[in-house]
N, C-alpha and C positions, 0 to 999 in steps of 0.2 A: 504494500500500500504506500502511495506517495501522498503524504499530508503536509507538504511544504506550506507554511502558514499563509503566505501571500495568495496562494491559489484559492483559499477558502475564507479569506478575511471577511468578517461580518456575516458569516452564515449562521444557521441556527445553533451550531455547536459552539461557535464563538460567543454567541449571546448567552448560552447556558454557563459556559466557563467564566466569562467576564462579569456576569451578574452575581454569581456566587463569590468570585474573587473580590469584588467590590465590598460585599458584605463582610467577608473575611478580614479585609484590610481595615475596615471601619471598627470592627470588634477588637482587633489587635492594637489599635491606637490607644486603647485604655491601659495597656501594659505599662508598668513602671520601668521596664528595661527597654533599651533601644532595640528596634526591630531590624534584624538582618535578613534580607530577602535574597535568595538565589533562584534564578530562573534557568532551569537546566537546558531548555531548548527555546531560546527567546525569539527567534525569527528576526525580522528586520525592525521591529519596534512600532512602526506605523505603516499604513498601506494606502497608496494613491489609487482610489477606485476607478480612476479614468485610465490607468495604465493597462493597455490591452493584454500585457503579460498576465495580469491578475484578474482582470474584469471579464475575460472571455467565458469563464464558467458561469457567470451571472448569479453566483451564490450570494453575494452581498445584496443584490437586487431582490432575491427571494428570501433573504434573511433580515438584516437591519432595515433595508428599504421597505420591505413588506410590513414589518412590525410598526415602523413609524408612519406608515400610510393609514393606520387605523387608530382605534382606541388602545393605548398602551396599558396592559395590565398593571396593577398596583406594584407588584413585586419587581417589575422591570423598569419602572419610572426612574430610579436612581441611575441606571445604566443609560437609558435613553437621554436623560438630561445631560449626562456627562458627554456622550457622543455628540449631541447637538452643540454643547459648549465648545468642544474642541474644533468642530467644523466652523462655527461662527467666528472663532478666533483666527481661523485660517482663511476666512473670506468667503466661505460657503454659507450663504444666508438662507437659501430655500431648498437645498438638497444636500445629501450626504456625499461629500467628495473625497473624504478620507476616513479610514477606520483606525482608531488607536488600538494597538495591541497591548498585551499585558505589561511590557516594559513601561510604557507611558502611564498606564493606569496605576501601576505601583508607585512610580515616582510622584505622581500627582496626589497621592494619598499617604505618603510617608511623612512622619514628623521630621523636624530638622536633625534629630539625632539618629534617624534610621539610615540604612544603607541598602543599595541595590547592586547586584551583580548579575548581568545577563550573559549567558554562555551560548555560543552558536558556532557550529562547525562549518557551515557553508560560507565560503569566503565572501561572496557577494552580499549575502544577508548580514554577515558579521560587520562589513564596512558600513552598511546602512544602519545597523543597530548602534554601532559606535557613535556615528554622527547624531543619532536620535537621542541617546541617553546622556552623553557627556555635555557639560561637566557635572550634572546632578548625580549621575550614576556611573557605573563602570561596565565595560564589556570585555569579554575574553573569548579569543578564538581557540576554544578548547572543548574537550569532552565534558559535558555538563554533569554526568553522573559522578565522575571522578572529582570534579571541582566541588560539588555539593558536599561530598564526604570530607574533603580537605578543609572546607570552610566552616563546617559546623563547629560552633564554639559554645561551651557550657555557660559562659557569662553573658550571653546575649539571647534575646528572644528570636529563635531561628524559624524562618518560614520558607519552605521549599515548594516551588512550582515545577511540575513535571508534565510536559506536553510534547512528547517526541513525534517524529514524522511516521514512525512505524513502517519504515522502509525495510526493516529487518525484523523477523519474528523475535529475535533475542531481546528486543526492547521490553517485551513483557517481563522477562526474567530479570533484566537489568534494573527495572523500576523497583522491584521488590528487594533486590540485593542492595541497591542504593539506600532505600528507606531503612533497611535493617542496619546498615553501617552508620547512617546518620543518627538513628535512635540509640545506638550503642554509645555514641559520643555525647548526644544531647537527648535524653529520654523525653523531655518536654517539647521537642521540636514539633512544629506544625507542618502540614503538607496538604497540597491540593493537586490531585493527579487527574489528567484527562485521558480517556481512552475511547476509541471508536467501537461501535457495536455493529458487527457484521453477522456473526453467528454466536449462538449461546455457548457452545462448548469452549470457544477460545476465551470468552469472558469468565466462564466458570473455572476454567483451568488457572487463569490469572488469580482469581480470588482464593482458590485452594492453595496456591503457592504463597499468596500473601498471608493466609492464615498460618501456614507452617513457619514462615520466616519471621513474622511479627508477633504472633500470638502464642503458638504452641511451645516455642522454645523459650519463652519468657518465664522468669521465676521471680520470687519475692512479691512485689506489689502488683505484678501483672503487666500486661502489655498495654499498648496505646489504645485510645478510643478511635475506632474506625467506623465511618459512615459511608454508605454506598448509595448513589443515586443513578437510576437508569432513566433515560429519556428515549423511548422508542417511537420513531415516526411511523413505523409499520411493523407487523410481525416479522420475526427473524427467520424468514423462510428462504431468502435468497442471499447466500453468503458472498456473492459478487458485488453487492451494493452496501453502502454504508447506511444501515437501517436506523441509526440513532447514535447516541454517544452516552458515556457514563462519566461520572465524577466520583472520586474517592477522596474523602478527607481524613486526615490523621490529626488527632488531638484538637479538633475544631471546637470552639465554644458552642454551647447548646443553641445559642441564638443563630449561629451560622447554619447548623443542621436544619433548624426549623425554617429558616429563610430558603434554604436549598429545596426543601419540600414544596414551598409555595412557588418558587421559580420554575421547578420542573413541571408542576401541575399547570401553570399558566402557559408555558411554552408548548406543552402537549395540546392545550386547548387551541392555540394559535396555529401550530404547524403540523400536528399529527394527522395522518390519514386514518381511515377506518382500521381498527385493530391496533392502533398505536396506544401507548400509555406511558405513565410516569410512575415511578415507585422509589421510595427511600427507605433504607433499613440499616441496622447496625450489624457489623461483622464481629462475632464473638464465639 
């Protein structure tokens, strides 16, 4: 699967991830410790929706464009307001001409004491990312899984975003190994993981592996709090299509999990076909 961020900027999956991310960041602003954010697969940072390289899929038109063309559900208003604000500041008064990715969203909601590091292996996207985030944040042309483990520190409130392109099946395994190693260094670390939903077996296998790596091997006070949200646009009967997406949170505040439930339900109401659905549960 090729899920280069720019090809899908502003689609339904971006809306799900970014609406939950916005809630996550707002909840973490209440922490007394400075927030350190690592974005393992940051992409380019923001996307010009008029660029034919990215706009030919028309996913933004069917996603953020479609959403903002009607009555925006309550749970998605904070994200829609943010996207509109970024566009108006860029000179787009009546249409969405750019879509801000997670790097910009994070930087715009960090306190002055917080820090952001975006990792990206594609050289062209890394150069765009670097230009987008500096000087407020940092960018590294490096493996994001390895960088996340390296940067996890016990004296900071650590928040990890993982949204790989899934061009290789090993991404599913590397996500869990990365989370395991980060939590060994910083047991209170928080994370938000995005995954595509194509077939149920692949997703179930990922969750079984997560349970083994993060829950079953834990001793003492137990493992992290893990919440899972599925947004299915249609039944998972055709594994050649992206039939939806999932988010997994680690050590998220209860308010974030509740907001994720509302966001998933609202997006299913707007975008799901017959047979689609949203569900949120805890992994234990």
